[in-house]
N, C-alpha and C positions, 0 to 999 in steps of 0.2 A: 686246332679247330674247337676242340672241347673246352680249352682254356678261354678262348674268345667268347664262345657261347655262354660259358659260365659267367664271364665278366659282364656281358650284356644283361644276363639274368640278374646279376647283383646290382647293376646300375639302373635298371628299369624302375624299381620301386622308388628311386630317389625323387622323381618328379610327381609321384602319385600324391603325396601329402599336399603339395602346392596346388595341384588340380582340385583336390578335394576341398581345400580351403577356399579357392576361387568359386567353386560351385556352391559352397555353403553361403558365401557372401552374396552371390546372385540370388539364392533362395531367400536370404534374409531381406534383401531389398524388395523382392516380390511381396513378402509378407508385410513390409512396412508401407508399401505404396497406398493401400486403402486408408492408412492414417495420415500419410504425408500429403496426399492430394487435398483433403479439406483444409489442412494447415496452410498449404500454399495458396489456395483459393480465397480463404477467408481471413488470413493473417498476413502472409508475406506480400501478396499482391496489393491489398489495401494499404499496407505500410509503404510500399514503394510508390504507389499512386499518391499518397498523402505527401511524401517527400517531394515528388515531382510538382504537385500543385503549388507548393510553397515558392516555386520559382516561376510561377505564371500569374496572369491577371484574371484567372477564371472567375466568372460571375454566375449567379444563379439565373436560370431561364433557359428556354429552348432556342436553338439556332443562334447562340451567341458565341462568336469566335473567341478563343483564348490564345494568348501569345506568351512566348517565353520572355520574361522580364529580368532574368538574372537575379541579382541581389537587391532589386528595388524594394521588395517587401521587407527584407531584413533591415535595409537602411531606414525604411519608414518606422520600423519597430523601435529603433534607437531614439527616435524623437517622439514616440507615443507615450505621453505622460500617464494615460490611463492604463496602458499595459504594465508599466513599471510599478504603478500603484497596486494593481492587481497582483503582481508578482510579490511585492512586499506583504500584502495581505495573505497571500498563499503561504509564504514562509512562516508568518506568525501563526496561521492556522495549523500548518503541518507540524511545526516544532511544538506548539502548545498542546495539540491533541496527542502527539507521540509521547511527549514527556509526561503528561498527566496520566495517559493510558498506562505507560510503563510503571509509574510509581504505584498507582492503585492496583494494577494487575499483580505486581510483585507482592503486595500485602495480601491480596486475595489468594494468590497461589500458595503462599506460606500457610495461610489459614486452612485451605483445602487439603494441604499435605499432612495436616495433623490428623490423628485418629479421633475423630469426633463422631458423635451419634448422628445418623442420617446424613453422613458425608456424601453418599451417592446422590441424595436428593439435592444437596447444595451444589454439587458439580453439575447436575442436570440443569438446575435453574440458572446457573452462571452462563450457560450456553444459549439461553433464550434470546437475548438481543442479537446474537450472531445468526440465529435461525430465521429472523424476521427480515423481509426485503427492505432495503433502504427507504423506498417510497412510503411503506407502511410505518416505519419508524418516524419518518419526518412528519407524516400526517398526525400520528399519535402525539408527538411533541408539540406540534402547532396547537393542538387542543389543550395541552398542558400550559402552554405559554399564552393562551388567548387572553387579551386584556380584560374582557368582561366576564367570561364564563370559565376561565382557566382554573385548574385546581391549584396551580402554584400561587397565584394571587390570593385565592381563598385561604390556603394554608398559612401564608405569611401574614395575612390580615388577622386570622384567628389567633396567631401567636403574637400579635401586636408589633410585628417587625416593620410593617409598612402601613401607612394610613390611607392609601388610595391605590387604585389599580395601576399597574405598570404595563406598558406595551413593550414587552421584552424584545420582540423581534422587530419592532418599528422604531425603537429608540436608538439614536446614534451611539450612545455610550454603553448600551447593554446588548446590542444585536450580535456583535462578534463573540463576546464571552458566552452568550446563550447558545450560539451555534457550536462553539467549541465544546461545551458541555454535552450536547447531543452527540457530537463526533466521538467523544470519549466513551459515552455509554454504549454506543453502537459497536465500537471497535475493540472494546476491552476484552471480550471473551476469547478471541484467538490469541491475544497476548498472554492472557492468564493460562490457557491450556498449554501453550508452548513453554512457559516458565514452569508450570507444574510438571510437565514431562521431563524438563531438565532437572528439577528438584528430585524426582524419583530415580534419576540415573546416578545421583551422587551416592557413593557407598555409605551406609550407616556407620561403618567402622570408623570413618574419618571423624564424624561428629562424636562418637563415643570416645575416641582417643583424645580429641580436643577437650572433652568434658573431664576426662581423667586428669589431664594436665592442668585443670583449673580454669579453662577458658569460659568466659561468660557467654550468654546467648548472643549478645551483640558481637563479641569477638569471634564466635563460631560463624556467625553470618558473614562477617567481613573477611575472614581468612579461610573459610571452608566453602560456604555456600556461593559467594560471589565468584571466586575463581572457578568453581565447578560449573557455573552458569555462563561464563564469559562468552563462549562460542554461541550459545543460544541467544544471549542478549544482543550480540552484534548482528545476528541474522534477523531476529524479530523486529528490532528497532529500525533496521534498514528497510525492511519490507513495509513496516508500519508507516514510515516517513513517505515512501514512494506512494503507497496506497492513499494516504491522507492528502498529499499534495495533488494527486490526480482525481480526487473525489469530485463528483458532479451531482448525482441524483439527490443526495441528502440535502445539500445546501440549496440546490435549485428549488426543491419543493418547499423548504423552510422560508427562504427569503428572496429567491431569484436574484441574489446579489445586492439587495437593498438592506436598509434604507439608503437611498442614493447609490453609492458604490462601496458602502462600508463593508459588505461581505462579498464583494465581487472577486471571486477566485479566478485564476488564469483560465481554467477550463470553462468557466461560465462566460468569460469574455470571449474566448475563442468560439464558443457555441453561438453567442449572439452575433458575432461577425459573420458566421456562416449562414445561420438559419433565420436571423432577424434582419440583417442588412444584405445578405446574399453575396458577401465577398469571400468566396471559398479560397482563393489564392492567399489572401492575407491571413485568413483563419488557419490555413495549413502552415503558413510560415510561423505563426504563433506557436502552434503545436510542435513544430520541429525545434524551435528555439527553446521551448520548455523542456523537451526531452534531453537536449544537450546540457542544459543547466542542471537538471536533476541527475544526470549521469555524472557530471563533474562533482556535484555536492556529495553524492553517494560514494564516489571513488575517494574523495578526501576523507570522508567519515570512516569508511572501511579501512583505509590505509592507516589512519590514526589508531583505530581500535585494534587492528592486527599488530601494530607496533606495541601497544600496551599488552597484548596477549603474549607476545614473545619477549 
């Protein structure tokens, strides 16, 4: 009897850790619920609703019935020349802004990483474009680009580079480059800060050892700095590309997709279909198609970069 009792006493604590872990998990879920409920209500539910709308013929208005149409909206997309044109424009915009952003941000990050006087002030000023709302940035640059009273035309005429006022945002040949320039200026701070943080994580001893071995500054950048920043570069360029492709407010305030459709990005086209023409189903299908395309492009890019990393 004593042996059996002792055995039970020894076996009893065996299930206690599992019960404690289960209780801790339940408590953790209770603490997470206040944060999960808003995410479900304002992120997951609208996302699922948007996916569903892409398979319907939902129109704007009251008391208008919507019907499930299957892949009709997606078949319509395949023959929509304006959608594919906007998609090409979006790729040019996203790749152009991301590439120029990264190039300029790398140079600025290398500069801010040096021991310069008033470096703290330069780092603070570098964040100013990031701290400004996109709408304010767009309004400010519209004033800069203004054909009659803009400071850009005034400066270029003062330097005798142009002989007449140029409508930068209204000209078919200059509208997209002008908008890309604004996108670069607005988005460069976060890329700079990410690269600067990566630079500061590279051990100084590696640069010192390379210098002792006779490596030049360019060789140290190629063989020490770039390998040390590889993971940061993959992450920030991927995020920049997705952010730039999905940008809306900046280009909408600058040009609203004009002149013509020269700066019509996919998100602007989807917005017009929904809120200008009232075709919510077709607009949602555009959004769903663009999400799938961006996921595919990002996956290919990340796969290639990760192969280079290893």
